[in-house]
Z-matrix of the N, CA and C atoms (Angstrom, degrees):
N
C 1 1.465
C 2 1.475 1 108.97
N 3 1.243 2 119.84 1 136.62
C 4 1.434 3 125.60 2 175.05
C 5 1.539 4 110.00 3 -77.02
N 6 1.340 5 117.64 4 131.69
C 7 1.417 6 120.34 5 177.09
C 8 1.537 7 109.91 6 -107.83
N 9 1.285 8 116.48 7 132.38
C 10 1.491 9 119.34 8 179.82
C 11 1.492 10 106.02 9 -78.34
N 12 1.367 11 112.86 10 110.39
C 13 1.516 12 117.15 11 -174.43
C 14 1.505 13 111.60 12 -65.81
N 15 1.323 14 114.83 13 -35.16
C 16 1.493 15 119.42 14 -179.78
C 17 1.611 16 108.31 15 -64.00
N 18 1.349 17 113.41 16 -45.15
C 19 1.450 18 118.10 17 -179.52
C 20 1.554 19 108.26 18 -65.27
N 21 1.315 20 120.08 19 -35.52
C 22 1.487 21 119.51 20 177.02
C 23 1.544 22 109.67 21 -66.14
N 24 1.294 23 118.10 22 -44.18
C 25 1.468 24 120.63 23 -179.46
C 26 1.483 25 108.44 24 -62.95
N 27 1.273 26 121.46 25 -41.30
C 28 1.410 27 123.16 26 176.69
C 29 1.447 28 116.46 27 -63.81
N 30 1.381 29 115.44 28 -38.65
C 31 1.438 30 122.64 29 179.32
C 32 1.476 31 111.58 30 -67.89
N 33 1.373 32 114.43 31 -43.03
C 34 1.515 33 115.81 32 174.88
C 35 1.507 34 113.52 33 -64.42
N 36 1.307 35 115.70 34 -43.16
C 37 1.518 36 118.82 35 177.68
C 38 1.481 37 111.69 36 -59.39
N 39 1.315 38 119.07 37 -42.65
C 40 1.437 39 124.85 38 179.90
C 41 1.520 40 109.69 39 -61.82
N 42 1.327 41 119.62 40 -46.30
C 43 1.386 42 125.60 41 -178.68
C 44 1.538 43 108.61 42 -63.52
N 45 1.303 44 118.74 43 -47.26
C 46 1.514 45 119.17 44 -174.40
C 47 1.529 46 110.60 45 -70.37
N 48 1.355 47 116.77 46 -35.32
C 49 1.506 48 119.35 47 -178.35
C 50 1.564 49 105.81 48 -72.39
N 51 1.273 50 121.06 49 -33.57
C 52 1.493 51 122.26 50 177.51
C 53 1.489 52 110.91 51 -64.23
N 54 1.362 53 115.97 52 -40.26
C 55 1.419 54 124.10 53 -178.60
C 56 1.534 55 108.37 54 -59.85
N 57 1.311 56 117.77 55 -44.56
C 58 1.419 57 123.74 56 -175.63
C 59 1.499 58 112.70 57 -74.25
N 60 1.282 59 118.92 58 -21.54
C 61 1.468 60 120.56 59 -172.63
C 62 1.509 61 111.47 60 -103.41
N 63 1.349 62 118.66 61 -7.28
C 64 1.470 63 124.19 62 -171.47
C 65 1.510 64 108.46 63 -63.84
N 66 1.332 65 115.11 64 141.77
C 67 1.514 66 121.25 65 176.36
C 68 1.535 67 109.81 66 -114.60
N 69 1.287 68 117.37 67 5.12
C 70 1.477 69 124.22 68 178.26
C 71 1.516 70 111.50 69 -61.32
N 72 1.312 71 116.07 70 150.62
C 73 1.554 72 116.61 71 170.31
C 74 1.468 73 111.86 72 -51.75
N 75 1.319 74 117.79 73 151.73
C 76 1.500 75 120.15 74 -173.05
C 77 1.473 76 117.75 75 -54.66
N 78 1.331 77 119.37 76 -54.72
C 79 1.494 78 120.64 77 -174.20
C 80 1.599 79 107.64 78 -66.35
N 81 1.333 80 116.28 79 -47.68
C 82 1.405 81 118.89 80 174.45
C 83 1.532 82 114.02 81 -54.69
N 84 1.345 83 115.58 82 -39.17
C 85 1.480 84 119.45 83 -175.60
C 86 1.547 85 105.28 84 -68.85
N 87 1.336 86 124.64 85 -39.72
C 88 1.389 87 122.95 86 -179.51
C 89 1.480 88 110.35 87 -66.66
N 90 1.339 89 119.04 88 -39.46
C 91 1.432 90 121.82 89 178.80
C 92 1.468 91 113.98 90 -64.17
N 93 1.404 92 115.11 91 -42.68
C 94 1.449 93 120.20 92 173.77
C 95 1.471 94 117.30 93 -62.42
N 96 1.387 95 113.26 94 -37.34
C 97 1.483 96 119.00 95 178.51
C 98 1.531 97 109.68 96 -69.29
N 99 1.354 98 120.33 97 -38.55
C 100 1.477 99 118.56 98 174.99
C 101 1.459 100 114.11 99 -62.78
N 102 1.297 101 115.77 100 -42.42
C 103 1.508 102 122.12 101 175.45
C 104 1.520 103 106.93 102 -58.18
N 105 1.311 104 121.08 103 -44.99
C 106 1.426 105 121.14 104 -178.99
C 107 1.511 106 112.54 105 -62.66
N 108 1.304 107 115.18 106 -39.68
C 109 1.523 108 118.97 107 179.72
C 110 1.488 109 111.83 108 -64.32
N 111 1.402 110 119.15 109 -45.59
C 112 1.447 111 119.18 110 -179.51
C 113 1.543 112 111.98 111 -66.87
N 114 1.330 113 114.87 112 -37.99
C 115 1.466 114 118.26 113 174.67
C 116 1.551 115 113.84 114 -61.21
N 117 1.344 116 117.04 115 -45.69
C 118 1.409 117 122.10 116 179.25
C 119 1.543 118 110.69 117 -62.18
N 120 1.370 119 115.21 118 -44.35
C 121 1.468 120 114.56 119 178.52
C 122 1.541 121 112.84 120 -66.66
N 123 1.255 122 117.61 121 -37.21
C 124 1.512 123 122.54 122 177.71
C 125 1.507 124 108.49 123 -58.77
N 126 1.389 125 115.27 124 -49.79
C 127 1.414 126 118.32 125 -173.36
C 128 1.557 127 111.82 126 -69.03
N 129 1.334 128 118.06 127 -41.74
C 130 1.399 129 119.00 128 -177.83
C 131 1.535 130 113.25 129 -69.46
N 132 1.349 131 115.41 130 -37.69
C 133 1.443 132 121.39 131 -174.23
C 134 1.488 133 115.26 132 -94.88
N 135 1.384 134 117.55 133 -1.94
C 136 1.482 135 123.20 134 -175.28
C 137 1.414 136 115.52 135 43.26
N 138 1.367 137 115.10 136 51.91
C 139 1.492 138 122.36 137 179.58
C 140 1.585 139 105.88 138 -85.72
N 141 1.296 140 113.22 139 174.50
C 142 1.425 141 120.04 140 172.33
C 143 1.518 142 113.62 141 -91.28
N 144 1.327 143 113.00 142 -20.26
C 145 1.477 144 118.12 143 177.40
C 146 1.510 145 111.23 144 -167.70
N 147 1.324 146 118.92 145 153.25
C 148 1.453 147 125.21 146 174.77
C 149 1.453 148 106.00 147 -141.11
N 150 1.373 149 117.55 148 137.92
C 151 1.401 150 124.29 149 174.03
C 152 1.556 151 111.10 150 -144.48
N 153 1.309 152 111.52 151 162.27
C 154 1.408 153 121.58 152 178.05
C 155 1.509 154 111.79 153 -123.25
N 156 1.358 155 117.85 154 129.13
C 157 1.410 156 126.92 155 170.97
C 158 1.496 157 108.64 156 -106.79
N 159 1.355 158 116.64 157 134.49
C 160 1.557 159 120.12 158 176.01
C 161 1.579 160 106.77 159 -131.92
N 162 1.336 161 113.74 160 147.00
C 163 1.451 162 117.69 161 171.25
C 164 1.480 163 111.37 162 -68.03
N 165 1.384 164 111.48 163 136.83
C 166 1.506 165 115.28 164 177.32
C 167 1.600 166 108.98 165 -92.88
N 168 1.251 167 116.08 166 -168.19
C 169 1.477 168 123.85 167 178.65
C 170 1.507 169 115.01 168 -60.09
N 171 1.314 170 114.99 169 -22.32
C 172 1.550 171 120.04 170 -179.57
C 173 1.441 172 109.87 171 -106.11
N 174 1.331 173 120.41 172 15.96
C 175 1.433 174 126.16 173 176.77
C 176 1.615 175 112.16 174 64.22
N 177 1.301 176 112.38 175 32.71
C 178 1.499 177 120.24 176 173.98
C 179 1.475 178 107.60 177 -102.95
N 180 1.317 179 118.57 178 144.33
C 181 1.457 180 121.51 179 173.80
C 182 1.498 181 110.31 180 -74.26
N 183 1.282 182 116.47 181 136.06
C 184 1.469 183 120.25 182 -177.58
C 185 1.543 184 107.66 183 -137.27
N 186 1.341 185 117.46 184 132.25
C 187 1.515 186 120.94 185 -179.56
C 188 1.574 187 104.13 186 -76.08
N 189 1.322 188 110.70 187 131.56
C 190 1.507 189 121.21 188 -178.23
C 191 1.506 190 114.29 189 -120.52
N 192 1.279 191 117.61 190 -21.04
C 193 1.498 192 119.03 191 177.86
C 194 1.485 193 112.57 192 -158.75
N 195 1.309 194 117.90 193 145.82
C 196 1.429 195 121.13 194 -174.69
C 197 1.562 196 107.89 195 -157.89
N 198 1.289 197 112.41 196 160.90
C 199 1.534 198 120.35 197 177.45
C 200 1.564 199 112.59 198 -98.50
N 201 1.289 200 117.84 199 -15.31
C 202 1.471 201 120.27 200 -175.68
C 203 1.490 202 114.03 201 -160.02
N 204 1.325 203 115.52 202 171.01
C 205 1.476 204 121.43 203 172.28
C 206 1.503 205 109.87 204 -61.10
N 207 1.348 206 120.64 205 -32.04
C 208 1.433 207 122.18 206 179.32
C 209 1.549 208 112.08 207 -62.64
N 210 1.260 209 113.18 208 -44.87
C 211 1.493 210 117.45 209 176.65
C 212 1.510 211 108.97 210 -67.03
N 213 1.351 212 122.88 211 -41.50
C 214 1.402 213 122.99 212 177.54
C 215 1.511 214 113.37 213 -55.65
N 216 1.400 215 114.46 214 -47.83
C 217 1.473 216 117.06 215 -179.63
C 218 1.538 217 111.42 216 -65.02
N 219 1.328 218 120.79 217 -43.41
C 220 1.395 219 120.92 218 177.88
C 221 1.534 220 112.78 219 -58.49
N 222 1.323 221 113.66 220 -43.12
C 223 1.495 222 118.20 221 -176.39
C 224 1.510 223 107.95 222 -70.84
N 225 1.362 224 117.91 223 -42.93
C 226 1.490 225 118.17 224 179.47
C 227 1.535 226 111.67 225 -65.68
N 228 1.304 227 118.48 226 -34.96
C 229 1.420 228 120.02 227 179.38
C 230 1.557 229 110.67 228 -67.57
N 231 1.260 230 114.44 229 -42.27
C 232 1.477 231 117.61 230 177.22
C 233 1.511 232 111.22 231 -63.37
N 234 1.320 233 117.15 232 -36.75
C 235 1.509 234 121.73 233 175.11
C 236 1.472 235 109.82 234 -62.39
N 237 1.287 236 119.97 235 -52.43
C 238 1.457 237 122.02 236 -171.74
C 239 1.527 238 113.95 237 -71.15
N 240 1.377 239 113.07 238 -35.16
C 241 1.510 240 117.35 239 -179.10
C 242 1.518 241 113.97 240 -86.46
N 243 1.313 242 111.92 241 -21.50
C 244 1.545 243 113.39 242 -176.31
C 245 1.548 244 115.35 243 71.76
N 246 1.393 245 114.83 244 18.53
C 247 1.451 246 117.38 245 173.21
C 248 1.471 247 109.52 246 -141.25
N 249 1.391 248 111.92 247 160.98
C 250 1.533 249 114.08 248 178.63
C 251 1.492 250 105.20 249 144.56
N 252 1.273 251 113.14 250 175.23
C 253 1.556 252 119.38 251 178.51
C 254 1.546 253 108.35 252 -61.33
N 255 1.312 254 119.62 253 -38.14
C 256 1.425 255 121.66 254 -179.48
C 257 1.546 256 112.39 255 -61.15
N 258 1.280 257 113.10 256 -42.94
C 259 1.521 258 118.33 257 177.01
C 260 1.479 259 112.27 258 -64.86
N 261 1.345 260 117.92 259 -45.95
C 262 1.433 261 125.80 260 175.33
C 263 1.475 262 113.11 261 -57.47
N 264 1.366 263 116.76 262 -38.96
C 265 1.385 264 122.05 263 179.35
C 266 1.511 265 111.18 264 -64.39
N 267 1.321 266 115.94 265 -39.91
C 268 1.455 267 124.33 266 179.18
C 269 1.560 268 108.16 267 -63.79
N 270 1.325 269 112.54 268 -53.51
C 271 1.505 270 120.17 269 -174.37
C 272 1.549 271 112.00 270 -59.21
N 273 1.366 272 113.54 271 -45.33
C 274 1.437 273 121.28 272 -170.41
C 275 1.641 274 110.08 273 -88.67
N 276 1.369 275 113.56 274 -16.88
C 277 1.456 276 118.89 275 -178.16
C 278 1.534 277 112.29 276 59.28
N 279 1.403 278 114.56 277 41.78
C 280 1.467 279 118.02 278 -176.96
C 281 1.536 280 104.30 279 -156.19
N 282 1.318 281 112.87 280 161.19
C 283 1.493 282 119.61 281 172.12
C 284 1.500 283 115.80 282 -61.05
N 285 1.325 284 116.92 283 131.25
C 286 1.474 285 121.09 284 -179.16
C 287 1.517 286 106.75 285 -107.71
N 288 1.234 287 116.74 286 127.53
C 289 1.488 288 124.50 287 179.57
C 290 1.559 289 107.37 288 -112.61
N 291 1.329 290 113.14 289 118.69
C 292 1.465 291 120.56 290 175.30
C 293 1.502 292 107.90 291 -118.25
N 294 1.324 293 118.33 292 116.49
C 295 1.422 294 124.21 293 -177.40
C 296 1.561 295 108.50 294 -75.05
N 297 1.375 296 118.69 295 -45.35
C 298 1.354 297 121.04 296 179.45
C 299 1.515 298 109.19 297 -146.92
N 300 1.390 299 114.45 298 105.96
C 301 1.509 300 120.64 299 -175.22
C 302 1.443 301 113.99 300 -46.77
N 303 1.378 302 116.97 301 -42.36
C 304 1.495 303 120.38 302 -175.34
C 305 1.488 304 116.03 303 -70.93
N 306 1.357 305 114.30 304 -16.18
C 307 1.499 306 118.73 305 179.10
C 308 1.527 307 112.47 306 -89.82
N 309 1.310 308 115.56 307 0.45
C 310 1.508 309 117.61 308 178.43
C 311 1.438 310 112.18 309 -103.57
N 312 1.391 311 119.23 310 113.36
C 313 1.465 312 127.26 311 -172.25
C 314 1.507 313 108.92 312 -57.42
N 315 1.345 314 117.37 313 -41.27
C 316 1.472 315 122.59 314 -174.97
C 317 1.650 316 110.47 315 -59.83
N 318 1.292 317 114.65 316 -25.10
C 319 1.444 318 118.78 317 -175.27
C 320 1.532 319 113.17 318 -101.75
N 321 1.345 320 118.85 319 13.66
C 322 1.450 321 124.78 320 -176.52
C 323 1.550 322 108.97 321 -55.90
N 324 1.328 323 120.23 322 -46.70
C 325 1.501 324 115.06 323 178.36
C 326 1.533 325 115.35 324 -61.81
N 327 1.337 326 114.09 325 -31.18
C 328 1.482 327 121.97 326 -179.54
C 329 1.619 328 107.18 327 -68.87
N 330 1.308 329 112.70 328 -46.33
C 331 1.467 330 119.19 329 -178.15
C 332 1.653 331 108.48 330 -61.97
N 333 1.335 332 114.22 331 -40.71
C 334 1.418 333 116.47 332 -178.13
C 335 1.459 334 111.49 333 -69.06
N 336 1.396 335 117.18 334 -35.10
C 337 1.459 336 121.12 335 176.43
C 338 1.538 337 113.42 336 -64.87
N 339 1.349 338 112.38 337 -31.62
C 340 1.460 339 118.52 338 -179.36
C 341 1.508 340 115.17 339 -102.66
N 342 1.284 341 116.87 340 20.70
C 343 1.491 342 122.75 341 -176.51
C 344 1.486 343 115.87 342 -49.23
N 345 1.358 344 118.57 343 -33.35
C 346 1.424 345 121.26 344 -177.15
C 347 1.501 346 111.13 345 -75.46
N 348 1.321 347 117.53 346 -13.05
C 349 1.498 348 121.77 347 -176.11
C 350 1.512 349 109.49 348 -102.71
N 351 1.257 350 117.81 349 155.45
C 352 1.472 351 121.43 350 171.91
C 353 1.477 352 108.95 351 -102.11
N 354 1.374 353 115.41 352 101.12
C 355 1.464 354 120.90 353 177.57
C 356 1.451 355 110.88 354 -121.17
N 357 1.265 356 119.95 355 120.12
C 358 1.452 357 125.74 356 178.02
C 359 1.538 358 115.62 357 -106.45
N 360 1.315 359 118.45 358 -85.89
C 361 1.381 360 119.42 359 177.71
C 362 1.518 361 117.23 360 -86.86
N 363 1.311 362 117.46 361 141.47
C 364 1.475 363 122.82 362 176.34
C 365 1.541 364 110.20 363 -135.25
N 366 1.292 365 113.17 364 133.19
C 367 1.514 366 120.01 365 173.38
C 368 1.464 367 109.57 366 -119.06
N 369 1.310 368 119.58 367 128.56
C 370 1.442 369 124.29 368 -178.18
C 371 1.451 370 109.30 369 -121.19
N 372 1.367 371 118.89 370 110.50
C 373 1.473 372 121.79 371 178.91
C 374 1.518 373 112.76 372 -104.86
N 375 1.298 374 115.47 373 133.94
C 376 1.507 375 118.28 374 -175.30
C 377 1.568 376 111.00 375 -68.76
N 378 1.277 377 114.73 376 146.35
C 379 1.489 378 124.69 377 174.70
C 380 1.554 379 106.36 378 -108.14
N 381 1.345 380 114.83 379 116.06
C 382 1.487 381 121.47 380 -173.38
C 383 1.509 382 107.77 381 -104.77
N 384 1.315 383 114.53 382 137.31
C 385 1.508 384 121.42 383 170.69
C 386 1.555 385 106.53 384 -136.52
N 387 1.288 386 118.92 385 123.62
C 388 1.511 387 118.29 386 176.33
C 389 1.483 388 116.27 387 54.08
N 390 1.380 389 116.50 388 39.98
C 391 1.448 390 118.87 389 177.75
C 392 1.480 391 116.90 390 81.88
N 393 1.347 392 117.05 391 -2.43
C 394 1.496 393 122.25 392 -178.39
C 395 1.504 394 111.19 393 -118.28
N 396 1.319 395 119.13 394 145.67
C 397 1.475 396 123.45 395 174.02
C 398 1.512 397 105.81 396 -84.27
N 399 1.315 398 114.72 397 117.78
C 400 1.441 399 119.46 398 -179.72
C 401 1.507 400 115.97 399 -111.84
N 402 1.280 401 117.00 400 6.25
C 403 1.425 402 124.20 401 178.17
C 404 1.472 403 112.68 402 167.83
N 405 1.320 404 114.83 403 -168.31
C 406 1.463 405 118.54 404 -179.49
C 407 1.530 406 111.84 405 -155.66
N 408 1.363 407 112.16 406 155.89
C 409 1.501 408 121.68 407 -177.13
C 410 1.599 409 100.45 408 -107.61
N 411 1.319 410 111.80 409 127.20
C 412 1.558 411 117.57 410 179.85
C 413 1.495 412 111.98 411 -112.77
N 414 1.329 413 116.03 412 124.67
C 415 1.458 414 121.00 413 170.77
C 416 1.510 415 107.22 414 -103.98
N 417 1.333 416 115.12 415 137.98
C 418 1.430 417 122.17 416 -175.99
C 419 1.528 418 111.64 417 -129.93
N 420 1.304 419 113.91 418 140.04
C 421 1.441 420 120.21 419 172.27
C 422 1.523 421 109.05 420 -126.45
N 423 1.431 422 114.07 421 146.56
C 424 1.408 423 120.13 422 176.72
C 425 1.461 424 116.90 423 -61.11
N 426 1.352 425 114.64 424 -37.56
C 427 1.439 426 125.29 425 -177.94
C 428 1.496 427 110.58 426 -97.29
N 429 1.397 428 117.83 427 160.72
C 430 1.423 429 121.34 428 167.37
C 431 1.513 430 109.71 429 -55.05
N 432 1.266 431 120.12 430 142.74
C 433 1.506 432 123.61 431 -177.64
C 434 1.491 433 110.29 432 -149.44
N 435 1.315 434 112.96 433 131.93
C 436 1.440 435 119.18 434 169.53
C 437 1.549 436 110.19 435 -88.00
N 438 1.292 437 117.65 436 112.90
C 439 1.443 438 123.79 437 -176.37
C 440 1.501 439 109.78 438 -72.60
N 441 1.350 440 116.31 439 131.31
C 442 1.463 441 124.74 440 -177.28
C 443 1.462 442 111.87 441 -90.50
N 444 1.288 443 118.59 442 158.25
C 445 1.480 444 120.53 443 174.93
C 446 1.517 445 113.49 444 -53.61
N 447 1.356 446 119.27 445 -49.54
C 448 1.442 447 122.31 446 175.03
C 449 1.598 448 111.66 447 -51.85
N 450 1.291 449 116.44 448 -41.91
C 451 1.500 450 117.03 449 -177.80
C 452 1.539 451 109.96 450 -70.73
N 453 1.255 452 116.54 451 -33.12
C 454 1.494 453 122.95 452 179.84
C 455 1.568 454 107.88 453 -68.79
N 456 1.278 455 115.11 454 -44.27
C 457 1.475 456 116.36 455 -178.46
C 458 1.553 457 109.25 456 -70.93
N 459 1.382 458 120.86 457 -37.02
C 460 1.392 459 118.94 458 174.61
C 461 1.429 460 115.44 459 -63.12
N 462 1.372 461 119.91 460 -40.25
C 463 1.489 462 123.70 461 176.51
C 464 1.482 463 111.29 462 -63.22
N 465 1.384 464 117.92 463 -37.44
C 466 1.419 465 118.66 464 177.46
C 467 1.567 466 112.52 465 -71.17
N 468 1.320 467 116.63 466 -28.84
C 469 1.482 468 118.00 467 -179.38
C 470 1.541 469 106.96 468 -72.58
N 471 1.397 470 118.90 469 -38.12
C 472 1.457 471 118.69 470 -179.12
C 473 1.557 472 111.14 471 -71.28
N 474 1.452 473 114.61 472 -35.89
C 475 1.447 474 117.32 473 172.95
C 476 1.446 475 115.16 474 -63.92
N 477 1.354 476 116.86 475 -29.70
C 478 1.513 477 123.98 476 175.68
C 479 1.519 478 109.62 477 -67.85
N 480 1.332 479 117.94 478 -41.83
C 481 1.434 480 122.90 479 176.28
C 482 1.514 481 110.93 480 -58.82
N 483 1.262 482 115.67 481 -46.52
C 484 1.552 483 119.34 482 177.21
C 485 1.472 484 110.40 483 -62.18
N 486 1.349 485 119.40 484 -41.26
C 487 1.470 486 120.39 485 177.39
C 488 1.512 487 114.33 486 -66.96
N 489 1.312 488 117.74 487 -34.17
C 490 1.482 489 122.57 488 174.17
C 491 1.524 490 111.52 489 -64.48
N 492 1.363 491 115.10 490 -46.23
C 493 1.424 492 122.46 491 178.60
C 494 1.487 493 111.05 492 -59.98
N 495 1.364 494 119.12 493 -51.91
C 496 1.443 495 121.52 494 -177.27
C 497 1.518 496 113.45 495 -69.44
N 498 1.389 497 115.17 496 -34.98
C 499 1.491 498 115.93 497 175.58
C 500 1.471 499 115.79 498 -69.47
N 501 1.353 500 114.51 499 -34.91
C 502 1.535 501 114.55 500 173.96
C 503 1.512 502 114.56 501 -69.01
N 504 1.370 503 112.83 502 -39.66
C 505 1.490 504 120.17 503 175.92
C 506 1.444 505 114.60 504 -59.29
N 507 1.352 506 116.17 505 -47.21
C 508 1.499 507 120.51 506 176.56
C 509 1.458 508 115.49 507 -63.75
N 510 1.379 509 118.34 508 -38.93
C 511 1.440 510 120.14 509 175.39
C 512 1.505 511 117.42 510 -62.73
N 513 1.355 512 109.86 511 -36.36
C 514 1.486 513 114.73 512 178.17
C 515 1.468 514 115.71 513 -87.69
N 516 1.345 515 116.63 514 -1.16
C 517 1.469 516 122.76 515 178.35
C 518 1.538 517 110.99 516 69.45
N 519 1.352 518 121.05 517 21.79
C 520 1.467 519 121.25 518 -173.66
C 521 1.539 520 112.00 519 -86.99
N 522 1.348 521 120.26 520 -12.68
C 523 1.418 522 118.94 521 -179.03
C 524 1.521 523 109.95 522 -133.17
N 525 1.287 524 114.31 523 162.65
C 526 1.469 525 119.07 524 169.00
C 527 1.517 526 110.11 525 -72.30
N 528 1.298 527 122.26 526 178.48
C 529 1.441 528 121.70 527 -179.89
C 530 1.454 529 115.55 528 -51.20
N 531 1.330 530 117.57 529 -36.76
C 532 1.482 531 121.16 530 172.71
C 533 1.441 532 107.78 531 -151.20
N 534 1.344 533 118.11 532 148.94
C 535 1.460 534 121.34 533 -178.78
C 536 1.514 535 115.08 534 -76.99
N 537 1.335 536 116.27 535 167.54
C 538 1.482 537 121.65 536 172.58
C 539 1.529 538 111.51 537 -57.00
N 540 1.312 539 116.74 538 154.18
C 541 1.499 540 121.56 539 -179.23
C 542 1.514 541 107.49 540 -69.40
N 543 1.352 542 114.01 541 139.19
C 544 1.421 543 122.69 542 179.08
C 545 1.457 544 111.33 543 -130.95
N 546 1.339 545 115.47 544 147.97
C 547 1.465 546 122.32 545 179.63
C 548 1.564 547 107.92 546 -128.17
N 549 1.366 548 112.36 547 138.33
C 550 1.465 549 115.38 548 178.05
C 551 1.515 550 111.47 549 -91.29
N 552 1.287 551 118.91 550 -18.75
C 553 1.404 552 123.18 551 179.48
C 554 1.533 553 106.47 552 -154.74
N 555 1.347 554 115.69 553 161.61
C 556 1.474 555 124.15 554 173.74
C 557 1.492 556 111.98 555 -125.67
N 558 1.337 557 116.58 556 41.98
C 559 1.457 558 124.67 557 -174.16
C 560 1.457 559 113.87 558 -75.92
N 561 1.361 560 118.18 559 -27.63
C 562 1.446 561 120.13 560 -177.88
C 563 1.515 562 115.20 561 86.65
N 564 1.213 563 119.55 562 -27.32
C 565 1.453 564 118.87 563 -173.51
C 566 1.454 565 116.17 564 -128.79
N 567 1.367 566 117.86 565 12.24
C 568 1.542 567 119.28 566 -175.20
C 569 1.482 568 108.16 567 92.38
N 570 1.317 569 108.01 568 165.98
C 571 1.437 570 116.40 569 179.83
C 572 1.520 571 119.76 570 -95.67
N 573 1.363 572 114.14 571 -9.01
C 574 1.441 573 122.92 572 -172.71
C 575 1.486 574 112.01 573 -133.94
N 576 1.276 575 115.72 574 157.29
C 577 1.510 576 118.39 575 -178.71
C 578 1.465 577 108.69 576 -79.17
N 579 1.333 578 122.19 577 -18.93
C 580 1.488 579 123.40 578 176.41
C 581 1.425 580 110.33 579 81.08
């Protein structure tokens, strides 16, 4: 998929300027900002779902923001099983590209857990804060999908925005280790046809 580089730059600029001008209470502000990031990524990249997993106080991945029930289910299954692109992203400290989740033997338990859903391609980009990977941003498509370089760069840019937000919030003491879970929609099947 072609990514409009100007639209990406504008989206990132809008997100970061909103973060700096927000007057909302700290925890609510972080939750709202994470919801804004997943919504912006979903809109620009026309994905079927976007979600964010972050490490909690006990170093367990926890879903904190999503665009749909599809993202929720993928994030929750990765949490409960301890496997998936999000976990591999954390372990390898790099972006994980999965063209077709069902074709990856290592993810068979995850595919079985999500059998009622149609999940094909998954991209998991690391979220960095202070030189450490503290979570990941996951893009999901219903169909198998070969991720393009522009999509990979865009996912990394949105993950970087999340890292900047969380890093700045942690330094200022304005938020807990991670915010409450937020949803941008409750549609159950993603925002786009893919």
